[in-house]
N, C-alpha and C positions, 0 to 999 in steps of 0.2 A: 882433588876437590872440583866439583862442577862450578862453573862461573857463568853468571848472567849479567848483561848490561840492560838496565831498565831506563827507558827514555821517555820523558814527558816534559811539556813546556815549563811547568813550575809545580810546586806543592801547595800553592794557595788553595783555600777552601773551595772544594767542588767535588762532584760525584766521582769523576774519573780519578782525581787526585787521591780521594779517600781509598779507593780500591787499590791504587798503586802503593799507597802507604801500607795497607794491610798485606799486600802480596810480598813486598820487600821484607817485611817483618817475618812472614812465614818462611821465605826463602832462607834468610840467615839463621832462623831457628832450625832449619833442616840441614844446616851445615853447608850451605851453598854460598859461594863468594859473590856478593852483590855490589855492583857499581851503579849508583843512581845518577843519571845525567839529566840536568835541567838546562833550559835555555838561559833563564835569568837568575841573577843573584837575589836571595831573599831581601825584602825591604822590611825594616824594623816595624813599621806601623801596619803592615799587612800580615794578618795571621796566616800561619801555615799548619799543615798536619805534622804531628810529631813523627820523626824518622828514627828508627832503631839505631842506636849508637854503633852497632856492628856493620851498618851499611856505609860504604864509602860513597862520597858525593863529589861531583864535578859540575861546574857551570860553564857552558859554552861561551857566554858573554862576559866572563870574568876579565877585567882589565881592558875591556873593549870600549873605544870611544863610540858613543851612540850613533848608529846609522839606521837607515830604514830600507824597507823593500828588498830589492834583489840583492844588494850588497850584504845586507844582514843575513839573508838566507844562505848566500854563498859562503859567508864566514862560518855559519853554524854547521853547514854540511861538511866543509873542509875540516873543521876541528873534530867533529863527530867521527869522520872517517879515520883520522889519525888516532883517536882514542880506541876505536874498534880494532884497528890494525895492531896497535901496541898491546892491548889487553888480551886479544885472541880469546874471546868468550865462546862458550859452547852455543849460546843463543843470545840474540838481541831482541828485546821485546819493547815495542813502542806503543803509546796510547795517543789517541785523538788525532784530528785532521792534519795540521801542518807538521807536527813531529813524525807522523807516519810517512808523509811524503818525503821529508828530509832524510829519514832513516833509510828508505828504500833507494834513494839516489846515492846516499853516502856509502852504501854497501854494494853498489854495482861492481861485479867482478870479484867480490870477496866470497870465500867459501863458508863463512859463518852462517849458521841457521838463523833466519830472520822471520820474526812473527810480528804482525801488526794486529792491533785491536781497535775495532770501531765502537765508540762509546756513546754515540748519539745518532740521531736520524741522519743517515748519509746524504739524503737529498738536501738537508740544511747545511751539513758540514762540508760537503764536497761540491754540490751543485748538479746541474743537469746539462744536457746537450753535449758540447765539445768537452767540457770539464769532466763529465762522466766517462767519456771515452778515454781521456788522458789518465784519469784516476784508475780505471780498470786496467789500463796498460801497465801502470806502475805497480799496482797491487799484484799483477801477474808475476812480478819479480820476487814476491814473498814466498816463503816455504809454507805459509799457512796464515790464517786469520782467526782471531777469536771474536765472534759476534756476541751481542747480548740478546738479540731477538732474531727470529726467522725472517721477519719483514726487512730488517737491516741487511741480512745476507742476500736477499733477492735483488738488491741494487747492483750486485757484483756478478761476474761471469760464472757460469756453471763450472768451469775449470777450477777457479779459485775455491768455490764452495765445496767441491769434492775433497779438497785437502784442508778444510777448515772445520770449525766446531762452534756450537753455541754454548756458552757457559754463563750461568747466572752470576750476579755479584755475591760475594760472601757477606753475610750479615754478622756483625760482631756478637760474640757469645753473650755479652751483657744484656742484649735485648731479649734473648730467650730466657735469661735468668731473672730479669726484673719483673716483679708482679704488677699486673694491671688491675687497679681496684675501681676505676670508673666512678668516683664519688663526686665528681664535679660536672656541671652542665657546660662542658667546654669542648669546642671544636678546635682541633690543633692543625696547623699547617706549618711546614718546614721547608725552607729553600730560599734561594737568592731573590731579592726584590727586583726582578727584571721582567721584560715582556714575555719571555718564554713561559714563565710560571703562571701568568695571567691571574694575578690576585684580584684584579678589577672584577673579574667574573664572580669570584667568591664574595666580594664585598656587596655587589649588587644582589646576589642570591640571598645573602644573609638579611639584607634590608627588606626583602619580601616577606620574611617570617619573624622579624625581630619583635614586632609588637605582640605577636601571638605567644611568644616564648620569652618573657621579660628577663628570666634568669639565665638565658643562654648567652655564652661569650664565644667570640671567635678570636683565637689567640695565634698570632703569626710570629714565627721565629725565623730570622734571617735579616740580611742587610743588603743594600744595593741602591742603584741609581734612581729607582722609582719611589723611594721612601716618601719624599715630599708630595709627589703626585697622589700617592695612595692615601696619605694622611688627609689631603684636601678632599678626596672622594669620601672618606669616612666622615669628615666633618660636614660635608654637604648633605649626607644622609642623616645627620644628627645622631651618629652612632659612636661618638667619642666615649670611651669607657666601656663600650660593648664590643668593639673591634680593636684589638691591641697589637701594635707593631713593637715587638719586644726586643728587636735586635738579635745578635748572635747569642747562642748558648753553647756551653761546653758540656752540658749534661742533658742531652736530648732525651735519654731514657727516663730521667726523672720527670721532665715536663710531660712526656707521653703517658706516664704511668697513671695519671688521674684523668686522662682525656676520655670523654664519652665517644667521640668520633674523630677520625682522621680524614682530611680532605686533600686531594691533589687536583689542581685545575690546569695543568700544563697544556700548552698547545702542541708540544712535541717533547719527547724524552727518549733516552736510551732505555736502560733498566733502572727505574727510579729507586735509589737507595732509601730515601725517607719513607716511601710507601712500603717497601719490604721490611724495614725496621718496625713500622707500626703493626704490620701483620704478624711479625715474629712475637710481638708482645700481646697479640690477641685483641687488637683494637678494631672495631668495625670501621671499614674504610669505604670511601667514595672516591672514584678517580675518573677523570676523562679518559675515554678510549682513544688516546692520541697516538699519532705516528711516533716511533716505528714499532708499535705493538707490544711494548714491555708490560703495560698494565694488564692487557688481556691475556698475557701468558701466565701471569701469577694470580689473577682474580677470576674466579668462576662467578659470573654475574648472578646475583640473587642468592648466592650461597656463601662464598668467602668474602664478598664485598659487592658493591654496586659499580657498574660502569655507565657513564653518561656521555653524551655527545660533547665535543669540544665547544666551548663558548655558549653552552646552553644553560643560562641562569635559572630558568624555570625548572628544568630537570633536576638541577642540583638542589634547589629549594625543596622540591618534592621528596627527594631521597633523604635529605636531612630531617624533614618532618617525620618520615616513616621511622627512622632510627630513634629520634628523640621521643616519639610517642609510644614506641613498642619495645618494652624491655625484653620480651621473649625473642624477638628478631635479633636484637643486639647480642644477646647471649649465644644464640645459635651461630650468628655470623662470627662472633669472637672465637668460638671453638673451631670453626671451619678455617678461619684465617690462620690461626696458630698451627693447625695441622698442615695446611698448605705450605707454610713457611719452612717446614722440614726440607723442602726442595733446595733451599739456599742456606742450609746449615754449613758453617765455615769448614769443618773437616771434610765434608763431602765435596765442596767446591774446590778446595785446595788440592785434593787428590786429582780432580779433573784437570786443573792447571798443570800439575807435575807430570801427569801422564802425557799431556799434549806437548809440553815444552821440551821435555827431556827423554 
């Protein structure tokens, strides 16, 4: 039986964690022995993605007295190396910045095939200048890398890129199967309430057209540290009841099913799961053309969706108006989006992962 160790910091709700949960489930269903390694032990009050019961799981910080910085990293690297040496997997797969670095250090001198995956804008995740040189040196120790976008790959050396691959995120089958009926004048947004997602831009854009379209609602699903600030901004515009901060939801597909438009205003992203899910359901989408190029890889501007400049509230308001006022454009864009979404159909994506890893 093939064996894989999958390593990521935690399984708390996030885009990379969602892909890791889906991948581990696919691997065990393919009769592969899966060991999921996380840094931190789950906290009861912080929700996580559900992990298949056939997946074994280990926590590097289990029973560890809280430490910070270098000592914590040395501990995690040491324990991870012991696990890899003991388990002798066919491949080790790590996701996101710090886990990628720790895995590459932990496997120095080991013969195990090691694959890293970059899940966000590497300029934000790893840095520039000397840090970029160090990261490129460490990534040179990997047998390969899975990138989400071509722009992300360009951060790294030509030597690494030649033994690497770009793979889209798999979108859950439920989003392809759920019917989109668009019977409500609702704009949907999904994601953490943090600075990266730039919900402030969406609130300001909505305020520009709110009086013209009194039935239109902006409905935001997600939780995060900016909730209070965003609510104050909503109240300042006098849009309480028109812009809704709904918190987390466990049935995104149900919320999306009646949406007229999906909007993403991120300042940077890897391959945005929520945008891909909306497209798979055939929802007309508007997205910032943000680094590191994920949105422009999946949206053909003016056909399967609209791309706008980052932090451009006027452009966003204009594109919302076009879609709200023109049913013909919405229907055409809906069909094109659903057709484009076949590129990230789960079976297709999992086959690409299997071929590259094993």
